[in-house]
Steps between C-alpha positions, in 0.01 A plus 500: 500500500585128514863584437506737796360235726765249395774772563369558846484126569867476375598777728315351789670151448860656476436684818398184673809331357708757695322373815550128457381319182751242413628436140237229429219718616623800300515284190144366556372848565665635175380202299142567616539863405634410145230249453235758600654756253490232216149399582385863512659562161336198341170607654524848355667417173416139449338534154791708370761250636305213339473672171882589505578132581281374226650750254855391601415136459346564156808686381723219617314216309564408140244650261388145392412411863313818550290455189366180663455649839 
């Protein structure tokens, strides 16, 4: 549902671009959309993202360090 809303927003912004948004405005709009997508993914999958990051960090550390962690 959220993805469809974002897709519609992108289509709307692209349509506006054809009617006069300049390059700077277009970049700002697309940056906002990308930020919203990232925020929504973190909001929906935050715990999983944090668990994956923690797991990756643990795998990268020497075993002696992890024993003290």
